[in-house]
PDB file with SEQRES, HELIX, SHEET and CRYST1 records, atoms N, CA, C and O in Angstrom:
SEQRES   1 A   64  MET SER ALA VAL GLU GLN ASP PRO VAL GLU LEU MET LEU          
SEQRES   2 A   64  LYS LYS THR GLY CYS ILE GLU LEU HIS TYR LYS VAL GLN          
SEQRES   3 A   64  GLU CYS ILE ALA GLU THR GLY ASP TRP ARG MET CYS GLN          
SEQRES   4 A   64  ASP LYS VAL LYS GLU PHE LYS ALA CYS MET GLN ASN TYR          
SEQRES   5 A   64  VAL ASP GLN GLN THR LYS LYS TYR ALA ASN VAL LYS              
HELIX    1 AA1 PRO A    8  THR A   16  1                                   9    
HELIX    2 AA2 ILE A   19  THR A   32  1                                  14    
HELIX    3 AA3 TRP A   35  CYS A   38  5                                   4    
HELIX    4 AA4 GLN A   39  TYR A   60  1                                  22    
CRYST1    1.000    1.000    1.000  90.00  90.00  90.00 P 1           1          
ATOM      1  N   MET A   1      -7.734  19.157  16.383  1.00  0.00           N  
ATOM      2  CA  MET A   1      -6.844  18.035  16.089  1.00  0.00           C  
ATOM      3  C   MET A   1      -7.198  16.936  16.980  1.00  0.00           C  
ATOM      4  O   MET A   1      -7.379  17.176  18.174  1.00  0.00           O  
ATOM      5  N   SER A   2      -7.315  15.748  16.515  1.00  0.00           N  
ATOM      6  CA  SER A   2      -7.646  14.622  17.368  1.00  0.00           C  
ATOM      7  C   SER A   2      -6.301  14.221  18.127  1.00  0.00           C  
ATOM      8  O   SER A   2      -5.153  14.529  17.806  1.00  0.00           O  
ATOM      9  N   ALA A   3      -6.736  13.444  19.235  1.00  0.00           N  
ATOM     10  CA  ALA A   3      -5.734  13.038  20.057  1.00  0.00           C  
ATOM     11  C   ALA A   3      -4.697  11.960  19.375  1.00  0.00           C  
ATOM     12  O   ALA A   3      -3.528  11.857  19.750  1.00  0.00           O  
ATOM     13  N   VAL A   4      -5.168  11.322  18.524  1.00  0.00           N  
ATOM     14  CA  VAL A   4      -4.368  10.248  17.768  1.00  0.00           C  
ATOM     15  C   VAL A   4      -4.089  10.885  16.464  1.00  0.00           C  
ATOM     16  O   VAL A   4      -5.018  11.113  15.689  1.00  0.00           O  
ATOM     17  N   GLU A   5      -2.881  11.182  16.179  1.00  0.00           N  
ATOM     18  CA  GLU A   5      -2.411  11.519  14.946  1.00  0.00           C  
ATOM     19  C   GLU A   5      -2.437  10.657  13.790  1.00  0.00           C  
ATOM     20  O   GLU A   5      -1.906   9.558  13.952  1.00  0.00           O  
ATOM     21  N   GLN A   6      -2.932  10.904  12.669  1.00  0.00           N  
ATOM     22  CA  GLN A   6      -3.103   9.921  11.572  1.00  0.00           C  
ATOM     23  C   GLN A   6      -1.631   9.895  10.860  1.00  0.00           C  
ATOM     24  O   GLN A   6      -1.016  10.943  10.661  1.00  0.00           O  
ATOM     25  N   ASP A   7      -1.162   8.730  10.525  1.00  0.00           N  
ATOM     26  CA  ASP A   7       0.197   8.596   9.779  1.00  0.00           C  
ATOM     27  C   ASP A   7      -0.158   8.934   8.352  1.00  0.00           C  
ATOM     28  O   ASP A   7      -1.088   8.340   7.806  1.00  0.00           O  
ATOM     29  N   PRO A   8       0.500   9.809   7.758  1.00  0.00           N  
ATOM     30  CA  PRO A   8       0.314  10.300   6.352  1.00  0.00           C  
ATOM     31  C   PRO A   8       0.536   9.090   5.476  1.00  0.00           C  
ATOM     32  O   PRO A   8      -0.130   9.043   4.443  1.00  0.00           O  
ATOM     33  N   VAL A   9       1.297   8.198   5.713  1.00  0.00           N  
ATOM     34  CA  VAL A   9       1.583   7.063   4.902  1.00  0.00           C  
ATOM     35  C   VAL A   9       0.285   6.168   4.920  1.00  0.00           C  
ATOM     36  O   VAL A   9      -0.167   5.714   3.868  1.00  0.00           O  
ATOM     37  N   GLU A  10      -0.277   5.936   6.096  1.00  0.00           N  
ATOM     38  CA  GLU A  10      -1.417   5.151   6.266  1.00  0.00           C  
ATOM     39  C   GLU A  10      -2.528   5.855   5.487  1.00  0.00           C  
ATOM     40  O   GLU A  10      -3.273   5.208   4.752  1.00  0.00           O  
ATOM     41  N   LEU A  11      -2.643   7.175   5.642  1.00  0.00           N  
ATOM     42  CA  LEU A  11      -3.837   7.776   4.916  1.00  0.00           C  
ATOM     43  C   LEU A  11      -3.764   7.595   3.507  1.00  0.00           C  
ATOM     44  O   LEU A  11      -4.759   7.251   2.869  1.00  0.00           O  
ATOM     45  N   MET A  12      -2.507   7.831   2.900  1.00  0.00           N  
ATOM     46  CA  MET A  12      -2.321   7.547   1.377  1.00  0.00           C  
ATOM     47  C   MET A  12      -2.626   6.198   1.115  1.00  0.00           C  
ATOM     48  O   MET A  12      -3.349   5.976   0.143  1.00  0.00           O  
ATOM     49  N   LEU A  13      -2.191   5.191   1.834  1.00  0.00           N  
ATOM     50  CA  LEU A  13      -2.452   3.843   1.543  1.00  0.00           C  
ATOM     51  C   LEU A  13      -3.989   3.476   1.558  1.00  0.00           C  
ATOM     52  O   LEU A  13      -4.464   2.672   0.756  1.00  0.00           O  
ATOM     53  N   LYS A  14      -4.707   4.102   2.494  1.00  0.00           N  
ATOM     54  CA  LYS A  14      -6.110   3.933   2.536  1.00  0.00           C  
ATOM     55  C   LYS A  14      -6.739   4.402   1.252  1.00  0.00           C  
ATOM     56  O   LYS A  14      -7.631   3.729   0.735  1.00  0.00           O  
ATOM     57  N   LYS A  15      -6.304   5.555   0.698  1.00  0.00           N  
ATOM     58  CA  LYS A  15      -6.758   6.013  -0.524  1.00  0.00           C  
ATOM     59  C   LYS A  15      -6.615   5.170  -1.796  1.00  0.00           C  
ATOM     60  O   LYS A  15      -7.402   5.177  -2.743  1.00  0.00           O  
ATOM     61  N   THR A  16      -5.385   4.372  -1.669  1.00  0.00           N  
ATOM     62  CA  THR A  16      -5.148   3.468  -2.863  1.00  0.00           C  
ATOM     63  C   THR A  16      -6.074   2.095  -2.714  1.00  0.00           C  
ATOM     64  O   THR A  16      -6.250   1.363  -3.689  1.00  0.00           O  
ATOM     65  N   GLY A  17      -6.574   1.845  -1.582  1.00  0.00           N  
ATOM     66  CA  GLY A  17      -7.174   0.549  -1.428  1.00  0.00           C  
ATOM     67  C   GLY A  17      -6.208  -0.670  -1.194  1.00  0.00           C  
ATOM     68  O   GLY A  17      -6.565  -1.828  -1.409  1.00  0.00           O  
ATOM     69  N   CYS A  18      -5.074  -0.358  -0.779  1.00  0.00           N  
ATOM     70  CA  CYS A  18      -3.966  -1.348  -0.673  1.00  0.00           C  
ATOM     71  C   CYS A  18      -3.497  -1.466   0.786  1.00  0.00           C  
ATOM     72  O   CYS A  18      -2.481  -2.090   1.093  1.00  0.00           O  
ATOM     73  N   ILE A  19      -4.247  -0.867   1.625  1.00  0.00           N  
ATOM     74  CA  ILE A  19      -3.750  -0.760   3.093  1.00  0.00           C  
ATOM     75  C   ILE A  19      -3.843  -2.095   3.746  1.00  0.00           C  
ATOM     76  O   ILE A  19      -3.043  -2.228   4.672  1.00  0.00           O  
ATOM     77  N   GLU A  20      -4.616  -3.125   3.503  1.00  0.00           N  
ATOM     78  CA  GLU A  20      -4.752  -4.370   4.038  1.00  0.00           C  
ATOM     79  C   GLU A  20      -3.478  -5.115   3.559  1.00  0.00           C  
ATOM     80  O   GLU A  20      -2.818  -5.747   4.385  1.00  0.00           O  
ATOM     81  N   LEU A  21      -3.107  -5.064   2.253  1.00  0.00           N  
ATOM     82  CA  LEU A  21      -1.919  -5.708   1.868  1.00  0.00           C  
ATOM     83  C   LEU A  21      -0.756  -5.196   2.417  1.00  0.00           C  
ATOM     84  O   LEU A  21       0.173  -5.971   2.644  1.00  0.00           O  
ATOM     85  N   HIS A  22      -0.646  -3.909   2.690  1.00  0.00           N  
ATOM     86  CA  HIS A  22       0.411  -3.313   3.479  1.00  0.00           C  
ATOM     87  C   HIS A  22       0.546  -3.918   4.854  1.00  0.00           C  
ATOM     88  O   HIS A  22       1.650  -4.273   5.264  1.00  0.00           O  
ATOM     89  N   TYR A  23      -0.474  -4.035   5.527  1.00  0.00           N  
ATOM     90  CA  TYR A  23      -0.489  -4.649   6.835  1.00  0.00           C  
ATOM     91  C   TYR A  23       0.014  -6.182   6.791  1.00  0.00           C  
ATOM     92  O   TYR A  23       0.766  -6.669   7.636  1.00  0.00           O  
ATOM     93  N   LYS A  24      -0.458  -6.796   5.796  1.00  0.00           N  
ATOM     94  CA  LYS A  24       0.053  -8.179   5.651  1.00  0.00           C  
ATOM     95  C   LYS A  24       1.581  -8.328   5.485  1.00  0.00           C  
ATOM     96  O   LYS A  24       2.241  -9.200   6.051  1.00  0.00           O  
ATOM     97  N   VAL A  25       2.057  -7.426   4.684  1.00  0.00           N  
ATOM     98  CA  VAL A  25       3.500  -7.403   4.567  1.00  0.00           C  
ATOM     99  C   VAL A  25       4.214  -7.084   5.929  1.00  0.00           C  
ATOM    100  O   VAL A  25       5.258  -7.635   6.278  1.00  0.00           O  
ATOM    101  N   GLN A  26       3.569  -6.174   6.633  1.00  0.00           N  
ATOM    102  CA  GLN A  26       4.238  -5.726   7.923  1.00  0.00           C  
ATOM    103  C   GLN A  26       4.137  -6.905   8.881  1.00  0.00           C  
ATOM    104  O   GLN A  26       5.078  -7.199   9.618  1.00  0.00           O  
ATOM    105  N   GLU A  27       2.948  -7.602   8.865  1.00  0.00           N  
ATOM    106  CA  GLU A  27       2.822  -8.746   9.764  1.00  0.00           C  
ATOM    107  C   GLU A  27       3.792  -9.891   9.481  1.00  0.00           C  
ATOM    108  O   GLU A  27       4.403 -10.473  10.377  1.00  0.00           O  
ATOM    109  N   CYS A  28       3.899 -10.181   8.183  1.00  0.00           N  
ATOM    110  CA  CYS A  28       4.833 -11.206   7.696  1.00  0.00           C  
ATOM    111  C   CYS A  28       6.264 -10.989   8.306  1.00  0.00           C  
ATOM    112  O   CYS A  28       6.944 -11.833   8.889  1.00  0.00           O  
ATOM    113  N   ILE A  29       6.577  -9.668   8.046  1.00  0.00           N  
ATOM    114  CA  ILE A  29       8.062  -9.272   8.353  1.00  0.00           C  
ATOM    115  C   ILE A  29       8.146  -9.346   9.909  1.00  0.00           C  
ATOM    116  O   ILE A  29       9.150  -9.844  10.418  1.00  0.00           O  
ATOM    117  N   ALA A  30       7.218  -8.912  10.618  1.00  0.00           N  
ATOM    118  CA  ALA A  30       7.223  -9.081  12.109  1.00  0.00           C  
ATOM    119  C   ALA A  30       7.353 -10.495  12.558  1.00  0.00           C  
ATOM    120  O   ALA A  30       8.096 -10.803  13.489  1.00  0.00           O  
ATOM    121  N   GLU A  31       6.628 -11.360  11.896  1.00  0.00           N  
ATOM    122  CA  GLU A  31       6.551 -12.753  12.279  1.00  0.00           C  
ATOM    123  C   GLU A  31       7.836 -13.482  11.927  1.00  0.00           C  
ATOM    124  O   GLU A  31       8.371 -14.207  12.765  1.00  0.00           O  
ATOM    125  N   THR A  32       8.315 -13.324  10.788  1.00  0.00           N  
ATOM    126  CA  THR A  32       9.430 -13.923  10.258  1.00  0.00           C  
ATOM    127  C   THR A  32      10.850 -13.257  10.505  1.00  0.00           C  
ATOM    128  O   THR A  32      11.877 -13.932  10.565  1.00  0.00           O  
ATOM    129  N   GLY A  33      10.825 -11.965  10.634  1.00  0.00           N  
ATOM    130  CA  GLY A  33      12.012 -11.163  10.844  1.00  0.00           C  
ATOM    131  C   GLY A  33      12.830 -11.124   9.603  1.00  0.00           C  
ATOM    132  O   GLY A  33      13.999 -10.739   9.652  1.00  0.00           O  
ATOM    133  N   ASP A  34      12.217 -11.542   8.384  1.00  0.00           N  
ATOM    134  CA  ASP A  34      13.035 -11.443   7.180  1.00  0.00           C  
ATOM    135  C   ASP A  34      12.049 -11.240   6.018  1.00  0.00           C  
ATOM    136  O   ASP A  34      11.225 -12.071   5.636  1.00  0.00           O  
ATOM    137  N   TRP A  35      12.260  -9.968   5.495  1.00  0.00           N  
ATOM    138  CA  TRP A  35      11.327  -9.579   4.401  1.00  0.00           C  
ATOM    139  C   TRP A  35      11.418 -10.465   3.109  1.00  0.00           C  
ATOM    140  O   TRP A  35      10.534 -10.459   2.254  1.00  0.00           O  
ATOM    141  N   ARG A  36      12.549 -11.224   3.034  1.00  0.00           N  
ATOM    142  CA  ARG A  36      12.754 -12.089   1.849  1.00  0.00           C  
ATOM    143  C   ARG A  36      11.812 -13.220   1.904  1.00  0.00           C  
ATOM    144  O   ARG A  36      11.493 -13.768   0.849  1.00  0.00           O  
ATOM    145  N   MET A  37      11.292 -13.660   3.133  1.00  0.00           N  
ATOM    146  CA  MET A  37      10.323 -14.689   3.286  1.00  0.00           C  
ATOM    147  C   MET A  37       8.934 -14.194   3.002  1.00  0.00           C  
ATOM    148  O   MET A  37       7.986 -14.977   3.057  1.00  0.00           O  
ATOM    149  N   CYS A  38       8.767 -12.877   2.690  1.00  0.00           N  
ATOM    150  CA  CYS A  38       7.430 -12.395   2.564  1.00  0.00           C  
ATOM    151  C   CYS A  38       7.080 -11.991   1.098  1.00  0.00           C  
ATOM    152  O   CYS A  38       6.104 -11.284   0.846  1.00  0.00           O  
ATOM    153  N   GLN A  39       7.967 -12.497   0.096  1.00  0.00           N  
ATOM    154  CA  GLN A  39       7.833 -11.933  -1.232  1.00  0.00           C  
ATOM    155  C   GLN A  39       6.499 -12.177  -1.842  1.00  0.00           C  
ATOM    156  O   GLN A  39       6.077 -11.363  -2.663  1.00  0.00           O  
ATOM    157  N   ASP A  40       5.833 -13.164  -1.535  1.00  0.00           N  
ATOM    158  CA  ASP A  40       4.448 -13.283  -2.035  1.00  0.00           C  
ATOM    159  C   ASP A  40       3.471 -12.064  -1.701  1.00  0.00           C  
ATOM    160  O   ASP A  40       2.721 -11.542  -2.526  1.00  0.00           O  
ATOM    161  N   LYS A  41       3.597 -11.697  -0.373  1.00  0.00           N  
ATOM    162  CA  LYS A  41       2.798 -10.584   0.122  1.00  0.00           C  
ATOM    163  C   LYS A  41       3.361  -9.384  -0.484  1.00  0.00           C  
ATOM    164  O   LYS A  41       2.565  -8.546  -0.907  1.00  0.00           O  
ATOM    165  N   VAL A  42       4.612  -9.176  -0.589  1.00  0.00           N  
ATOM    166  CA  VAL A  42       5.214  -7.933  -1.195  1.00  0.00           C  
ATOM    167  C   VAL A  42       4.696  -7.796  -2.695  1.00  0.00           C  
ATOM    168  O   VAL A  42       4.339  -6.695  -3.113  1.00  0.00           O  
ATOM    169  N   LYS A  43       4.662  -8.894  -3.467  1.00  0.00           N  
ATOM    170  CA  LYS A  43       4.312  -8.967  -4.744  1.00  0.00           C  
ATOM    171  C   LYS A  43       2.816  -8.481  -4.960  1.00  0.00           C  
ATOM    172  O   LYS A  43       2.480  -7.691  -5.843  1.00  0.00           O  
ATOM    173  N   GLU A  44       1.954  -9.070  -4.021  1.00  0.00           N  
ATOM    174  CA  GLU A  44       0.506  -8.759  -4.055  1.00  0.00           C  
ATOM    175  C   GLU A  44       0.298  -7.226  -3.854  1.00  0.00           C  
ATOM    176  O   GLU A  44      -0.448  -6.608  -4.614  1.00  0.00           O  
ATOM    177  N   PHE A  45       0.998  -6.573  -2.765  1.00  0.00           N  
ATOM    178  CA  PHE A  45       1.064  -5.234  -2.335  1.00  0.00           C  
ATOM    179  C   PHE A  45       1.438  -4.417  -3.592  1.00  0.00           C  
ATOM    180  O   PHE A  45       0.702  -3.521  -4.005  1.00  0.00           O  
ATOM    181  N   LYS A  46       2.618  -4.756  -4.197  1.00  0.00           N  
ATOM    182  CA  LYS A  46       3.282  -4.029  -5.409  1.00  0.00           C  
ATOM    183  C   LYS A  46       2.181  -3.977  -6.544  1.00  0.00           C  
ATOM    184  O   LYS A  46       1.881  -2.914  -7.089  1.00  0.00           O  
ATOM    185  N   ALA A  47       1.612  -5.154  -6.859  1.00  0.00           N  
ATOM    186  CA  ALA A  47       0.601  -5.140  -7.872  1.00  0.00           C  
ATOM    187  C   ALA A  47      -0.572  -4.207  -7.680  1.00  0.00           C  
ATOM    188  O   ALA A  47      -1.002  -3.476  -8.572  1.00  0.00           O  
ATOM    189  N   CYS A  48      -1.103  -4.288  -6.345  1.00  0.00           N  
ATOM    190  CA  CYS A  48      -2.170  -3.412  -5.974  1.00  0.00           C  
ATOM    191  C   CYS A  48      -1.785  -1.864  -6.167  1.00  0.00           C  
ATOM    192  O   CYS A  48      -2.558  -1.033  -6.644  1.00  0.00           O  
ATOM    193  N   MET A  49      -0.575  -1.616  -5.760  1.00  0.00           N  
ATOM    194  CA  MET A  49      -0.156  -0.229  -5.886  1.00  0.00           C  
ATOM    195  C   MET A  49       0.030   0.095  -7.453  1.00  0.00           C  
ATOM    196  O   MET A  49      -0.342   1.174  -7.913  1.00  0.00           O  
ATOM    197  N   GLN A  50       0.537  -0.751  -8.125  1.00  0.00           N  
ATOM    198  CA  GLN A  50       0.740  -0.499  -9.604  1.00  0.00           C  
ATOM    199  C   GLN A  50      -0.670  -0.344 -10.292  1.00  0.00           C  
ATOM    200  O   GLN A  50      -0.817   0.504 -11.173  1.00  0.00           O  
ATOM    201  N   ASN A  51      -1.656  -1.118  -9.915  1.00  0.00           N  
ATOM    202  CA  ASN A  51      -3.068  -0.978 -10.401  1.00  0.00           C  
ATOM    203  C   ASN A  51      -3.499   0.429 -10.049  1.00  0.00           C  
ATOM    204  O   ASN A  51      -4.042   1.118 -10.913  1.00  0.00           O  
ATOM    205  N   TYR A  52      -3.295   0.880  -8.865  1.00  0.00           N  
ATOM    206  CA  TYR A  52      -3.815   2.211  -8.472  1.00  0.00           C  
ATOM    207  C   TYR A  52      -3.143   3.251  -9.325  1.00  0.00           C  
ATOM    208  O   TYR A  52      -3.815   4.143  -9.842  1.00  0.00           O  
ATOM    209  N   VAL A  53      -1.864   3.169  -9.489  1.00  0.00           N  
ATOM    210  CA  VAL A  53      -1.096   4.141 -10.276  1.00  0.00           C  
ATOM    211  C   VAL A  53      -1.642   4.236 -11.696  1.00  0.00           C  
ATOM    212  O   VAL A  53      -1.873   5.303 -12.264  1.00  0.00           O  
ATOM    213  N   ASP A  54      -1.829   3.016 -12.223  1.00  0.00           N  
ATOM    214  CA  ASP A  54      -2.327   2.695 -13.611  1.00  0.00           C  
ATOM    215  C   ASP A  54      -3.780   3.513 -13.781  1.00  0.00           C  
ATOM    216  O   ASP A  54      -4.006   4.213 -14.768  1.00  0.00           O  
ATOM    217  N   GLN A  55      -4.653   3.344 -12.777  1.00  0.00           N  
ATOM    218  CA  GLN A  55      -5.989   3.986 -12.699  1.00  0.00           C  
ATOM    219  C   GLN A  55      -5.838   5.486 -12.765  1.00  0.00           C  
ATOM    220  O   GLN A  55      -6.417   6.182 -13.600  1.00  0.00           O  
ATOM    221  N   GLN A  56      -4.957   5.978 -11.755  1.00  0.00           N  
ATOM    222  CA  GLN A  56      -4.688   7.326 -11.746  1.00  0.00           C  
ATOM    223  C   GLN A  56      -4.307   8.005 -13.040  1.00  0.00           C  
ATOM    224  O   GLN A  56      -4.845   9.025 -13.469  1.00  0.00           O  
ATOM    225  N   THR A  57      -3.305   7.323 -13.632  1.00  0.00           N  
ATOM    226  CA  THR A  57      -2.773   7.729 -14.929  1.00  0.00           C  
ATOM    227  C   THR A  57      -3.859   7.835 -16.014  1.00  0.00           C  
ATOM    228  O   THR A  57      -3.935   8.837 -16.724  1.00  0.00           O  
ATOM    229  N   LYS A  58      -4.661   6.838 -16.130  1.00  0.00           N  
ATOM    230  CA  LYS A  58      -5.708   6.908 -17.072  1.00  0.00           C  
ATOM    231  C   LYS A  58      -6.804   7.945 -16.623  1.00  0.00           C  
ATOM    232  O   LYS A  58      -7.516   8.444 -17.495  1.00  0.00           O  
ATOM    233  N   LYS A  59      -6.950   8.246 -15.478  1.00  0.00           N  
ATOM    234  CA  LYS A  59      -8.007   9.166 -14.987  1.00  0.00           C  
ATOM    235  C   LYS A  59      -7.484  10.581 -15.392  1.00  0.00           C  
ATOM    236  O   LYS A  59      -8.289  11.450 -15.727  1.00  0.00           O  
ATOM    237  N   TYR A  60      -6.224  10.802 -15.366  1.00  0.00           N  
ATOM    238  CA  TYR A  60      -5.741  12.235 -15.612  1.00  0.00           C  
ATOM    239  C   TYR A  60      -5.132  12.313 -16.952  1.00  0.00           C  
ATOM    240  O   TYR A  60      -4.597  13.367 -17.294  1.00  0.00           O  
ATOM    241  N   ALA A  61      -5.166  11.189 -17.826  1.00  0.00           N  
ATOM    242  CA  ALA A  61      -4.378  11.251 -19.060  1.00  0.00           C  
ATOM    243  C   ALA A  61      -4.857  12.301 -20.002  1.00  0.00           C  
ATOM    244  O   ALA A  61      -4.083  12.820 -20.806  1.00  0.00           O  
ATOM    245  N   ASN A  62      -6.224  12.655 -19.914  1.00  0.00           N  
ATOM    246  CA  ASN A  62      -6.683  13.672 -20.888  1.00  0.00           C  
ATOM    247  C   ASN A  62      -6.807  15.068 -20.260  1.00  0.00           C  
ATOM    248  O   ASN A  62      -7.316  15.991 -20.895  1.00  0.00           O  
ATOM    249  N   VAL A  63      -6.355  15.214 -19.045  1.00  0.00           N  
ATOM    250  CA  VAL A  63      -6.176  16.553 -18.263  1.00  0.00           C  
ATOM    251  C   VAL A  63      -4.991  17.243 -18.755  1.00  0.00           C  
ATOM    252  O   VAL A  63      -3.899  16.677 -18.711  1.00  0.00           O  
ATOM    253  N   LYS A  64      -5.122  18.450 -19.231  1.00  0.00           N  
ATOM    254  CA  LYS A  64      -3.923  19.278 -19.788  1.00  0.00           C  
ATOM    255  C   LYS A  64      -3.720  20.428 -18.905  1.00  0.00           C  
ATOM    256  O   LYS A  64      -2.822  21.237 -19.140  1.00  0.00           O  
TER     257      LYS A  64                                                      
END                                                                             
């Protein structure tokens, strides 16, 4: 086991390809202190995650 533990959420987000957008949302919230001011970044992240879910759904649609 490495000295630095990997955050399971970060590992999952890396698999989705949306990790950078996740960081942008976190940075915006840290800078502004108000998630409501970060809605553009939240929407980008949400769209990325939905795209990943859609791809996975198609990928496993024929698996029984």
